[in-house]
PQR file of N, CA, C, O and H, with PARSE charges and radii, in Angstrom:
ATOM      1  N   UNK A   1     131.503 122.398  44.704 -0.4000 1.5000
ATOM      2  CA  UNK A   1     130.282 122.140  43.989 -0.0000 2.0000
ATOM      3  C   UNK A   1     130.573 121.847  42.524  0.5500 1.7000
ATOM      4  O   UNK A   1     129.950 120.968  41.928 -0.5500 1.4000
ATOM      5  N   UNK A   2     131.517 122.580  41.942 -0.4000 1.5000
ATOM      6  CA  UNK A   2     131.805 122.378  40.520 -0.0000 2.0000
ATOM      7  C   UNK A   2     132.414 121.002  40.275  0.5500 1.7000
ATOM      8  O   UNK A   2     132.125 120.363  39.263 -0.5500 1.4000
ATOM      9  H   UNK A   2     132.024 123.294  42.426  0.4000 1.0000
ATOM     10  N   UNK A   3     133.255 120.546  41.199 -0.4000 1.5000
ATOM     11  CA  UNK A   3     133.838 119.212  41.067 -0.0000 2.0000
ATOM     12  C   UNK A   3     132.761 118.146  41.157  0.5500 1.7000
ATOM     13  O   UNK A   3     132.784 117.176  40.399 -0.5500 1.4000
ATOM     14  H   UNK A   3     133.490 121.065  42.021  0.4000 1.0000
ATOM     15  N   UNK A   4     131.813 118.316  42.079 -0.4000 1.5000
ATOM     16  CA  UNK A   4     130.717 117.346  42.193 -0.0000 2.0000
ATOM     17  C   UNK A   4     129.839 117.347  40.949  0.5500 1.7000
ATOM     18  O   UNK A   4     129.436 116.290  40.464 -0.5500 1.4000
ATOM     19  H   UNK A   4     131.795 119.104  42.695  0.4000 1.0000
ATOM     20  N   UNK A   5     129.550 118.517  40.444 -0.4000 1.5000
ATOM     21  CA  UNK A   5     128.722 118.606  39.233 -0.0000 2.0000
ATOM     22  C   UNK A   5     129.437 117.942  38.057  0.5500 1.7000
ATOM     23  O   UNK A   5     128.822 117.213  37.279 -0.5500 1.4000
ATOM     24  H   UNK A   5     129.878 119.376  40.838  0.4000 1.0000
ATOM     25  N   UNK A   6     130.716 118.196  37.936 -0.4000 1.5000
ATOM     26  CA  UNK A   6     131.502 117.609  36.838 -0.0000 2.0000
ATOM     27  C   UNK A   6     131.595 116.094  36.986  0.5500 1.7000
ATOM     28  O   UNK A   6     131.442 115.359  36.010 -0.5500 1.4000
ATOM     29  H   UNK A   6     131.216 118.789  38.568  0.4000 1.0000
ATOM     30  N   UNK A   7     131.846 115.630  38.211 -0.4000 1.5000
ATOM     31  CA  UNK A   7     132.032 114.201  38.461 -0.0000 2.0000
ATOM     32  C   UNK A   7     130.735 113.411  38.354  0.5500 1.7000
ATOM     33  O   UNK A   7     130.718 112.316  37.790 -0.5500 1.4000
ATOM     34  H   UNK A   7     131.971 116.227  39.004  0.4000 1.0000
ATOM     35  N   UNK A   8     129.653 113.958  38.891 -0.4000 1.5000
ATOM     36  CA  UNK A   8     128.392 113.213  38.965 -0.0000 2.0000
ATOM     37  C   UNK A   8     127.422 113.535  37.844  0.5500 1.7000
ATOM     38  O   UNK A   8     126.585 112.704  37.491 -0.5500 1.4000
ATOM     39  H   UNK A   8     129.667 114.847  39.349  0.4000 1.0000
ATOM     40  N   UNK A   9     127.524 114.738  37.279 -0.4000 1.5000
ATOM     41  CA  UNK A   9     126.561 115.157  36.272 -0.0000 2.0000
ATOM     42  C   UNK A   9     125.268 115.691  36.878  0.5500 1.7000
ATOM     43  O   UNK A   9     124.316 115.987  36.155 -0.5500 1.4000
ATOM     44  H   UNK A   9     128.203 115.413  37.566  0.4000 1.0000
ATOM     45  N   UNK A  10     125.231 115.815  38.208 -0.4000 1.5000
ATOM     46  CA  UNK A  10     124.032 116.332  38.875 -0.0000 2.0000
ATOM     47  C   UNK A  10     123.910 117.823  38.632  0.5500 1.7000
ATOM     48  O   UNK A  10     124.921 118.524  38.569 -0.5500 1.4000
ATOM     49  H   UNK A  10     126.003 115.575  38.796  0.4000 1.0000
ATOM     50  N   UNK A  11     122.684 118.322  38.493 -0.4000 1.5000
ATOM     51  CA  UNK A  11     122.499 119.764  38.268 -0.0000 2.0000
ATOM     52  C   UNK A  11     122.824 120.579  39.528  0.5500 1.7000
ATOM     53  O   UNK A  11     122.750 120.081  40.651 -0.5500 1.4000
ATOM     54  H   UNK A  11     121.863 117.753  38.544  0.4000 1.0000
ATOM     55  N   UNK A  12     123.182 121.833  39.304 -0.4000 1.5000
ATOM     56  CA  UNK A  12     123.545 122.723  40.398 -0.0000 2.0000
ATOM     57  C   UNK A  12     122.409 122.866  41.411  0.5500 1.7000
ATOM     58  O   UNK A  12     122.664 122.914  42.614 -0.5500 1.4000
ATOM     59  H   UNK A  12     123.242 122.238  38.392  0.4000 1.0000
ATOM     60  N   UNK A  13     121.184 122.934  40.952 -0.4000 1.5000
ATOM     61  CA  UNK A  13     120.041 123.069  41.860 -0.0000 2.0000
ATOM     62  C   UNK A  13     119.974 121.906  42.849  0.5500 1.7000
ATOM     63  O   UNK A  13     119.716 122.109  44.035 -0.5500 1.4000
ATOM     64  H   UNK A  13     120.977 122.895  39.975  0.4000 1.0000
ATOM     65  N   UNK A  14     120.206 120.687  42.355 -0.4000 1.5000
ATOM     66  CA  UNK A  14     120.190 119.517  43.240 -0.0000 2.0000
ATOM     67  C   UNK A  14     121.308 119.617  44.271  0.5500 1.7000
ATOM     68  O   UNK A  14     121.088 119.374  45.458 -0.5500 1.4000
ATOM     69  H   UNK A  14     120.415 120.523  41.391  0.4000 1.0000
ATOM     70  N   UNK A  15     122.496 119.973  43.820 -0.4000 1.5000
ATOM     71  CA  UNK A  15     123.636 120.053  44.732 -0.0000 2.0000
ATOM     72  C   UNK A  15     123.438 121.124  45.801  0.5500 1.7000
ATOM     73  O   UNK A  15     123.822 120.929  46.954 -0.5500 1.4000
ATOM     74  H   UNK A  15     122.674 120.170  42.856  0.4000 1.0000
ATOM     75  N   UNK A  16     122.850 122.235  45.430 -0.4000 1.5000
ATOM     76  CA  UNK A  16     122.673 123.335  46.380 -0.0000 2.0000
ATOM     77  C   UNK A  16     121.511 123.130  47.344  0.5500 1.7000
ATOM     78  O   UNK A  16     121.620 123.484  48.518 -0.5500 1.4000
ATOM     79  H   UNK A  16     122.538 122.394  44.493  0.4000 1.0000
ATOM     80  N   UNK A  17     120.410 122.570  46.876 -0.4000 1.5000
ATOM     81  CA  UNK A  17     119.191 122.591  47.679 -0.0000 2.0000
ATOM     82  C   UNK A  17     118.683 121.237  48.134  0.5500 1.7000
ATOM     83  O   UNK A  17     117.861 121.176  49.048 -0.5500 1.4000
ATOM     84  H   UNK A  17     120.321 122.282  45.923  0.4000 1.0000
ATOM     85  N   UNK A  18     119.142 120.146  47.529 -0.4000 1.5000
ATOM     86  CA  UNK A  18     118.577 118.852  47.891 -0.0000 2.0000
ATOM     87  C   UNK A  18     119.579 117.875  48.507  0.5500 1.7000
ATOM     88  O   UNK A  18     119.202 117.044  49.333 -0.5500 1.4000
ATOM     89  H   UNK A  18     119.810 120.196  46.786  0.4000 1.0000
ATOM     90  N   UNK A  19     120.835 117.966  48.119 -0.4000 1.5000
ATOM     91  CA  UNK A  19     121.848 117.048  48.632 -0.0000 2.0000
ATOM     92  C   UNK A  19     122.252 117.465  50.046  0.5500 1.7000
ATOM     93  O   UNK A  19     122.674 118.604  50.250 -0.5500 1.4000
ATOM     94  H   UNK A  19     121.142 118.641  47.448  0.4000 1.0000
ATOM     95  N   UNK A  20     122.131 116.556  51.037 -0.4000 1.5000
ATOM     96  CA  UNK A  20     122.551 116.907  52.397 -0.0000 2.0000
ATOM     97  C   UNK A  20     124.038 117.284  52.435  0.5500 1.7000
ATOM     98  O   UNK A  20     124.856 116.682  51.739 -0.5500 1.4000
ATOM     99  H   UNK A  20     121.788 115.631  50.872  0.4000 1.0000
ATOM    100  N   UNK A  21     124.374 118.274  53.243 -0.4000 1.5000
ATOM    101  CA  UNK A  21     125.735 118.785  53.301 -0.0000 2.0000
ATOM    102  C   UNK A  21     126.744 117.699  53.681  0.5500 1.7000
ATOM    103  O   UNK A  21     127.832 117.638  53.109 -0.5500 1.4000
ATOM    104  H   UNK A  21     123.711 118.763  53.809  0.4000 1.0000
ATOM    105  N   UNK A  22     126.391 116.850  54.636 -0.4000 1.5000
ATOM    106  CA  UNK A  22     127.325 115.800  55.050 -0.0000 2.0000
ATOM    107  C   UNK A  22     127.629 114.848  53.900  0.5500 1.7000
ATOM    108  O   UNK A  22     128.772 114.422  53.731 -0.5500 1.4000
ATOM    109  H   UNK A  22     125.506 116.900  55.100  0.4000 1.0000
ATOM    110  N   UNK A  23     126.633 114.518  53.123 -0.4000 1.5000
ATOM    111  CA  UNK A  23     126.854 113.631  51.979 -0.0000 2.0000
ATOM    112  C   UNK A  23     127.653 114.346  50.892  0.5500 1.7000
ATOM    113  O   UNK A  23     128.511 113.733  50.256 -0.5500 1.4000
ATOM    114  H   UNK A  23     125.704 114.864  53.260  0.4000 1.0000
ATOM    115  N   UNK A  24     127.389 115.616  50.674 -0.4000 1.5000
ATOM    116  CA  UNK A  24     128.142 116.387  49.682 -0.0000 2.0000
ATOM    117  C   UNK A  24     129.624 116.425  50.053  0.5500 1.7000
ATOM    118  O   UNK A  24     130.485 116.290  49.184 -0.5500 1.4000
ATOM    119  H   UNK A  24     126.692 116.114  51.190  0.4000 1.0000
ATOM    120  N   UNK A  25     129.922 116.607  51.334 -0.4000 1.5000
ATOM    121  CA  UNK A  25     131.311 116.631  51.772 -0.0000 2.0000
ATOM    122  C   UNK A  25     131.986 115.277  51.586  0.5500 1.7000
ATOM    123  O   UNK A  25     133.164 115.214  51.234 -0.5500 1.4000
ATOM    124  H   UNK A  25     129.223 116.717  52.040  0.4000 1.0000
ATOM    125  N   UNK A  26     131.243 114.189  51.820 -0.4000 1.5000
ATOM    126  CA  UNK A  26     131.801 112.852  51.586 -0.0000 2.0000
ATOM    127  C   UNK A  26     132.093 112.645  50.105  0.5500 1.7000
ATOM    128  O   UNK A  26     133.148 112.121  49.747 -0.5500 1.4000
ATOM    129  H   UNK A  26     130.286 114.241  52.106  0.4000 1.0000
ATOM    130  N   UNK A  27     131.175 113.047  49.254 -0.4000 1.5000
ATOM    131  CA  UNK A  27     131.372 112.912  47.806 -0.0000 2.0000
ATOM    132  C   UNK A  27     132.543 113.772  47.342  0.5500 1.7000
ATOM    133  O   UNK A  27     133.338 113.345  46.505 -0.5500 1.4000
ATOM    134  H   UNK A  27     130.318 113.472  49.545  0.4000 1.0000
ATOM    135  N   UNK A  28     132.648 114.979  47.886 -0.4000 1.5000
ATOM    136  CA  UNK A  28     133.747 115.858  47.513 -0.0000 2.0000
ATOM    137  C   UNK A  28     135.081 115.231  47.912  0.5500 1.7000
ATOM    138  O   UNK A  28     136.035 115.238  47.134 -0.5500 1.4000
ATOM    139  H   UNK A  28     132.002 115.326  48.567  0.4000 1.0000
ATOM    140  N   UNK A  29     135.142 114.696  49.113 -0.4000 1.5000
ATOM    141  CA  UNK A  29     136.361 114.048  49.585 -0.0000 2.0000
ATOM    142  C   UNK A  29     136.741 112.889  48.660  0.5500 1.7000
ATOM    143  O   UNK A  29     137.901 112.760  48.269 -0.5500 1.4000
ATOM    144  H   UNK A  29     134.368 114.690  49.746  0.4000 1.0000
ATOM    145  N   UNK A  30     135.763 112.045  48.311 -0.4000 1.5000
ATOM    146  CA  UNK A  30     136.033 110.898  47.439 -0.0000 2.0000
ATOM    147  C   UNK A  30     136.478 111.349  46.048  0.5500 1.7000
ATOM    148  O   UNK A  30     137.386 110.757  45.464 -0.5500 1.4000
ATOM    149  H   UNK A  30     134.821 112.150  48.629  0.4000 1.0000
ATOM    150  N   UNK A  31     135.850 112.383  45.522 -0.4000 1.5000
ATOM    151  CA  UNK A  31     136.217 112.887  44.195 -0.0000 2.0000
ATOM    152  C   UNK A  31     137.634 113.448  44.201  0.5500 1.7000
ATOM    153  O   UNK A  31     138.402 113.209  43.270 -0.5500 1.4000
ATOM    154  H   UNK A  31     135.112 112.864  45.996  0.4000 1.0000
ATOM    155  N   UNK A  32     137.983 114.195  45.251 -0.4000 1.5000
ATOM    156  CA  UNK A  32     139.336 114.739  45.346 -0.0000 2.0000
ATOM    157  C   UNK A  32     140.370 113.628  45.506  0.5500 1.7000
ATOM    158  O   UNK A  32     141.425 113.672  44.874 -0.5500 1.4000
ATOM    159  H   UNK A  32     137.359 114.390  46.007  0.4000 1.0000
ATOM    160  N   UNK A  33     140.081 112.637  46.342 -0.4000 1.5000
ATOM    161  CA  UNK A  33     141.015 111.521  46.528 -0.0000 2.0000
ATOM    162  C   UNK A  33     141.201 110.744  45.235  0.5500 1.7000
ATOM    163  O   UNK A  33     142.303 110.271  44.956 -0.5500 1.4000
ATOM    164  H   UNK A  33     139.224 112.601  46.856  0.4000 1.0000
ATOM    165  N   UNK A  34     140.144 110.601  44.438 -0.4000 1.5000
ATOM    166  CA  UNK A  34     140.275 109.887  43.163 -0.0000 2.0000
ATOM    167  C   UNK A  34     141.166 110.642  42.180  0.5500 1.7000
ATOM    168  O   UNK A  34     141.704 110.059  41.239 -0.5500 1.4000
ATOM    169  H   UNK A  34     139.249 110.985  44.664  0.4000 1.0000
ATOM    170  N   UNK A  35     141.313 111.947  42.413 -0.4000 1.5000
ATOM    171  CA  UNK A  35     142.204 112.770  41.585 -0.0000 2.0000
ATOM    172  C   UNK A  35     143.606 112.877  42.190  0.5500 1.7000
ATOM    173  O   UNK A  35     144.465 113.581  41.659 -0.5500 1.4000
ATOM    174  H   UNK A  35     140.876 112.420  43.178  0.4000 1.0000
ATOM    175  N   UNK A  36     143.830 112.165  43.314 -0.4000 1.5000
ATOM    176  CA  UNK A  36     145.138 112.177  43.949 -0.0000 2.0000
ATOM    177  C   UNK A  36     145.383 113.348  44.867  0.5500 1.7000
ATOM    178  O   UNK A  36     146.534 113.641  45.192 -0.5500 1.4000
ATOM    179  H   UNK A  36     143.132 111.593  43.744  0.4000 1.0000
ATOM    180  N   UNK A  37     144.341 114.023  45.294 -0.4000 1.5000
ATOM    181  CA  UNK A  37     144.476 115.198  46.167 -0.0000 2.0000
ATOM    182  C   UNK A  37     144.173 114.790  47.600  0.5500 1.7000
ATOM    183  O   UNK A  37     143.144 114.170  47.866 -0.5500 1.4000
ATOM    184  H   UNK A  37     143.407 113.785  45.031  0.4000 1.0000
ATOM    185  N   UNK A  38     145.071 115.136  48.530 -0.4000 1.5000
ATOM    186  CA  UNK A  38     144.827 114.896  49.945 -0.0000 2.0000
ATOM    187  C   UNK A  38     143.919 116.002  50.472  0.5500 1.7000
ATOM    188  O   UNK A  38     144.162 117.180  50.206 -0.5500 1.4000
ATOM    189  H   UNK A  38     145.907 115.640  48.314  0.4000 1.0000
ATOM    190  N   UNK A  39     142.883 115.639  51.211 -0.4000 1.5000
ATOM    191  CA  UNK A  39     141.974 116.650  51.750 -0.0000 2.0000
ATOM    192  C   UNK A  39     142.285 116.983  53.204  0.5500 1.7000
ATOM    193  O   UNK A  39     141.847 118.017  53.707 -0.5500 1.4000
ATOM    194  H   UNK A  39     142.686 114.683  51.426  0.4000 1.0000
ATOM    195  N   UNK A  40     143.025 116.129  53.876 -0.4000 1.5000
ATOM    196  CA  UNK A  40     143.402 116.368  55.263 -0.0000 2.0000
ATOM    197  C   UNK A  40     144.890 116.072  55.374  0.5500 1.7000
ATOM    198  O   UNK A  40     145.350 115.005  54.966 -0.5500 1.4000
ATOM    199  H   UNK A  40     143.380 115.289  53.468  0.4000 1.0000
ATOM    200  N   UNK A  41     145.633 117.008  55.921 -0.4000 1.5000
ATOM    201  CA  UNK A  41     147.069 116.794  56.092 -0.0000 2.0000
ATOM    202  C   UNK A  41     147.308 115.747  57.173  0.5500 1.7000
ATOM    203  O   UNK A  41     146.728 115.836  58.255 -0.5500 1.4000
ATOM    204  H   UNK A  41     145.259 117.875  56.253  0.4000 1.0000
ATOM    205  N   UNK A  42     148.154 114.757  56.897 -0.4000 1.5000
ATOM    206  CA  UNK A  42     148.454 113.772  57.939 -0.0000 2.0000
ATOM    207  C   UNK A  42     149.187 114.434  59.106  0.5500 1.7000
ATOM    208  O   UNK A  42     149.995 115.342  58.911 -0.5500 1.4000
ATOM    209  H   UNK A  42     148.626 114.685  56.018  0.4000 1.0000
ATOM    210  N   UNK A  43     148.896 113.972  60.307 -0.4000 1.5000
ATOM    211  CA  UNK A  43     149.565 114.521  61.488 -0.0000 2.0000
ATOM    212  C   UNK A  43     149.819 113.403  62.480  0.5500 1.7000
ATOM    213  O   UNK A  43     149.157 112.367  62.443 -0.5500 1.4000
ATOM    214  H   UNK A  43     148.240 113.235  60.465  0.4000 1.0000
ATOM    215  N   UNK A  44     150.774 113.615  63.361 -0.4000 1.5000
ATOM    216  CA  UNK A  44     151.081 112.633  64.396 -0.0000 2.0000
ATOM    217  C   UNK A  44     150.049 112.736  65.511  0.5500 1.7000
ATOM    218  O   UNK A  44     149.656 113.829  65.918 -0.5500 1.4000
ATOM    219  H   UNK A  44     151.312 114.457  63.391  0.4000 1.0000
ATOM    220  N   UNK A  45     149.621 111.573  65.995 -0.4000 1.5000
ATOM    221  CA  UNK A  45     148.710 111.542  67.134 -0.0000 2.0000
ATOM    222  C   UNK A  45     149.533 111.608  68.410  0.5500 1.7000
ATOM    223  O   UNK A  45     150.613 111.021  68.475 -0.5500 1.4000
ATOM    224  H   UNK A  45     149.941 110.686  65.665  0.4000 1.0000
ATOM    225  N   UNK A  46     149.044 112.312  69.429 -0.4000 1.5000
ATOM    226  CA  UNK A  46     149.760 112.315  70.707 -0.0000 2.0000
ATOM    227  C   UNK A  46     149.826 110.890  71.256  0.5500 1.7000
ATOM    228  O   UNK A  46     148.823 110.177  71.216 -0.5500 1.4000
ATOM    229  H   UNK A  46     148.167 112.789  69.377  0.4000 1.0000
ATOM    230  N   UNK A  47     150.984 110.456  71.770 -0.4000 1.5000
ATOM    231  CA  UNK A  47     151.112 109.067  72.232 -0.0000 2.0000
ATOM    232  C   UNK A  47     150.131 108.706  73.339  0.5500 1.7000
ATOM    233  O   UNK A  47     149.693 107.558  73.414 -0.5500 1.4000
ATOM    234  H   UNK A  47     151.798 111.036  71.803  0.4000 1.0000
ATOM    235  N   UNK A  48     149.772 109.660  74.205 -0.4000 1.5000
ATOM    236  CA  UNK A  48     148.838 109.346  75.291 -0.0000 2.0000
ATOM    237  C   UNK A  48     147.477 108.940  74.740  0.5500 1.7000
ATOM    238  O   UNK A  48     146.834 108.044  75.287 -0.5500 1.4000
ATOM    239  H   UNK A  48     150.127 110.593  74.144  0.4000 1.0000
ATOM    240  N   UNK A  49     147.035 109.574  73.682 -0.4000 1.5000
ATOM    241  CA  UNK A  49     145.743 109.228  73.080 -0.0000 2.0000
ATOM    242  C   UNK A  49     145.781 107.820  72.510  0.5500 1.7000
ATOM    243  O   UNK A  49     144.861 107.035  72.738 -0.5500 1.4000
ATOM    244  H   UNK A  49     147.557 110.302  73.237  0.4000 1.0000
ATOM    245  N   UNK A  50     146.832 107.493  71.776 -0.4000 1.5000
ATOM    246  CA  UNK A  50     146.953 106.168  71.181 -0.0000 2.0000
ATOM    247  C   UNK A  50     147.028 105.105  72.264  0.5500 1.7000
ATOM    248  O   UNK A  50     146.358 104.077  72.169 -0.5500 1.4000
ATOM    249  H   UNK A  50     147.580 108.131  71.591  0.4000 1.0000
ATOM    250  N   UNK A  51     147.833 105.339  73.286 -0.4000 1.5000
ATOM    251  CA  UNK A  51     147.976 104.373  74.376 -0.0000 2.0000
ATOM    252  C   UNK A  51     146.667 104.225  75.127  0.5500 1.7000
ATOM    253  O   UNK A  51     146.235 103.110  75.418 -0.5500 1.4000
ATOM    254  H   UNK A  51     148.377 106.174  73.363  0.4000 1.0000
ATOM    255  N   UNK A  52     146.044 105.331  75.436 -0.4000 1.5000
ATOM    256  CA  UNK A  52     144.798 105.314  76.185 -0.0000 2.0000
ATOM    257  C   UNK A  52     143.723 104.529  75.427  0.5500 1.7000
ATOM    258  O   UNK A  52     143.055 103.672  76.006 -0.5500 1.4000
ATOM    259  H   UNK A  52     146.394 106.237  75.199  0.4000 1.0000
ATOM    260  N   UNK A  53     143.558 104.817  74.150 -0.4000 1.5000
ATOM    261  CA  UNK A  53     142.535 104.127  73.364 -0.0000 2.0000
ATOM    262  C   UNK A  53     142.879 102.668  73.124  0.5500 1.7000
ATOM    263  O   UNK A  53     141.979 101.828  73.104 -0.5500 1.4000
ATOM    264  H   UNK A  53     144.101 105.512  73.680  0.4000 1.0000
ATOM    265  N   UNK A  54     144.146 102.339  72.942 -0.4000 1.5000
ATOM    266  CA  UNK A  54     144.548 100.945  72.753 -0.0000 2.0000
ATOM    267  C   UNK A  54     144.177 100.119  73.968  0.5500 1.7000
ATOM    268  O   UNK A  54     143.642  99.018  73.837 -0.5500 1.4000
ATOM    269  H   UNK A  54     144.877 103.021  72.958  0.4000 1.0000
ATOM    270  N   UNK A  55     144.461 100.649  75.151 -0.4000 1.5000
ATOM    271  CA  UNK A  55     144.105  99.942  76.375 -0.0000 2.0000
ATOM    272  C   UNK A  55     142.606  99.804  76.542  0.5500 1.7000
ATOM    273  O   UNK A  55     142.119  98.764  76.986 -0.5500 1.4000
ATOM    274  H   UNK A  55     144.896 101.543  75.257  0.4000 1.0000
ATOM    275  N   UNK A  56     141.879 100.837  76.193 -0.4000 1.5000
ATOM    276  CA  UNK A  56     140.425 100.805  76.318 -0.0000 2.0000
ATOM    277  C   UNK A  56     139.818  99.726  75.425  0.5500 1.7000
ATOM    278  O   UNK A  56     138.983  98.942  75.875 -0.5500 1.4000
ATOM    279  H   UNK A  56     142.275 101.681  75.833  0.4000 1.0000
ATOM    280  N   UNK A  57     140.236  99.685  74.161 -0.4000 1.5000
ATOM    281  CA  UNK A  57     139.637  98.739  73.225 -0.0000 2.0000
ATOM    282  C   UNK A  57     140.128  97.311  73.427  0.5500 1.7000
ATOM    283  O   UNK A  57     139.467  96.371  72.986 -0.5500 1.4000
ATOM    284  H   UNK A  57     140.915 100.322  73.795  0.4000 1.0000
ATOM    285  N   UNK A  58     141.268  97.125  74.079 -0.4000 1.5000
ATOM    286  CA  UNK A  58     141.752  95.771  74.330 -0.0000 2.0000
ATOM    287  C   UNK A  58     141.098  95.184  75.578  0.5500 1.7000
ATOM    288  O   UNK A  58     141.252  93.994  75.855 -0.5500 1.4000
ATOM    289  H   UNK A  58     141.806  97.888  74.437  0.4000 1.0000
ATOM    290  N   UNK A  59     140.373  96.003  76.331 -0.4000 1.5000
ATOM    291  CA  UNK A  59     139.686  95.531  77.517 -0.0000 2.0000
ATOM    292  C   UNK A  59     140.548  95.522  78.764  0.5500 1.7000
ATOM    293  O   UNK A  59     140.114  95.045  79.813 -0.5500 1.4000
ATOM    294  H   UNK A  59     140.247  96.970  76.107  0.4000 1.0000
ATOM    295  N   UNK A  60     141.773  96.048  78.665 -0.4000 1.5000
ATOM    296  CA  UNK A  60     142.657  96.092  79.824 -0.0000 2.0000
ATOM    297  C   UNK A  60     142.165  97.127  80.824  0.5500 1.7000
ATOM    298  O   UNK A  60     141.556  98.130  80.452 -0.5500 1.4000
ATOM    299  H   UNK A  60     142.125  96.435  77.813  0.4000 1.0000
ATOM    300  N   UNK A  61     142.437  96.871  82.089 -0.4000 1.5000
ATOM    301  CA  UNK A  61     142.159  97.872  83.115 -0.0000 2.0000
ATOM    302  C   UNK A  61     143.257  98.913  83.062  0.5500 1.7000
ATOM    303  O   UNK A  61     144.437  98.567  82.990 -0.5500 1.4000
ATOM    304  H   UNK A  61     142.932  96.056  82.392  0.4000 1.0000
ATOM    305  N   UNK A  62     142.894 100.164  83.097 -0.4000 1.5000
ATOM    306  CA  UNK A  62     143.892 101.219  83.086 -0.0000 2.0000
ATOM    307  C   UNK A  62     143.432 102.339  84.005  0.5500 1.7000
ATOM    308  O   UNK A  62     142.238 102.562  84.201 -0.5500 1.4000
ATOM    309  H   UNK A  62     141.936 100.445  83.155  0.4000 1.0000
ATOM    310  N   UNK A  63     144.399 103.025  84.553 -0.4000 1.5000
ATOM    311  CA  UNK A  63     144.141 104.126  85.462 -0.0000 2.0000
ATOM    312  C   UNK A  63     144.050 105.405  84.655  0.5500 1.7000
ATOM    313  O   UNK A  63     144.901 105.680  83.808 -0.5500 1.4000
ATOM    314  H   UNK A  63     145.370 102.843  84.393  0.4000 1.0000
ATOM    315  N   UNK A  64     143.009 106.190  84.924 -0.4000 1.5000
ATOM    316  CA  UNK A  64     142.841 107.434  84.163 -0.0000 2.0000
ATOM    317  C   UNK A  64     143.818 108.507  84.619  0.5500 1.7000
ATOM    318  O   UNK A  64     144.063 109.461  83.881 -0.5500 1.4000
ATOM    319  H   UNK A  64     142.318 105.967  85.611  0.4000 1.0000
ATOM    320  N   UNK A  65     144.386 108.374  85.824 -0.4000 1.5000
ATOM    321  CA  UNK A  65     145.348 109.338  86.330 -0.0000 2.0000
ATOM    322  C   UNK A  65     146.733 108.673  86.372  0.5500 1.7000
ATOM    323  O   UNK A  65     146.988 107.859  87.260 -0.5500 1.4000
ATOM    324  H   UNK A  65     144.187 107.598  86.423  0.4000 1.0000
ATOM    325  N   UNK A  66     147.631 109.004  85.430 -0.4000 1.5000
ATOM    326  CA  UNK A  66     148.936 108.340  85.399 -0.0000 2.0000
ATOM    327  C   UNK A  66     149.814 108.659  86.603  0.5500 1.7000
ATOM    328  O   UNK A  66     150.789 107.946  86.840 -0.5500 1.4000
ATOM    329  H   UNK A  66     147.424 109.665  84.710  0.4000 1.0000
ATOM    330  N   UNK A  67     149.504 109.714  87.379 -0.4000 1.5000
ATOM    331  CA  UNK A  67     150.304 110.090  88.545 -0.0000 2.0000
ATOM    332  C   UNK A  67     149.914 109.301  89.799  0.5500 1.7000
ATOM    333  O   UNK A  67     150.671 109.276  90.770 -0.5500 1.4000
ATOM    334  H   UNK A  67     148.712 110.293  87.186  0.4000 1.0000
ATOM    335  N   UNK A  68     148.751 108.663  89.787 -0.4000 1.5000
ATOM    336  CA  UNK A  68     148.256 107.966  90.980 -0.0000 2.0000
ATOM    337  C   UNK A  68     148.936 106.631  91.198  0.5500 1.7000
ATOM    338  O   UNK A  68     148.625 105.929  92.160 -0.5500 1.4000
ATOM    339  H   UNK A  68     148.137 108.684  88.999  0.4000 1.0000
TER
END
C-alpha cells in the first residue's frame, strides 16, 4: 500500500476502501517491476504441460493418454 501511495499519490483511504484488490495487485506488480524487483520467481514448466498446450493451440490431434 505504501508503494502505491508513493507512486500514485492516491490517499490511503482510496487504496484501502475503493480500489479493487485485483487492480491494486496489478499496480503493485507494475510499480515493483519499474523498480527492478521481480515479484514472481521464474521456474521451469513441466515439459508435458508445454507439449500438451503447444499441440492444443496448433490444432493438432493429440491423445490425452500417452500410454494408449
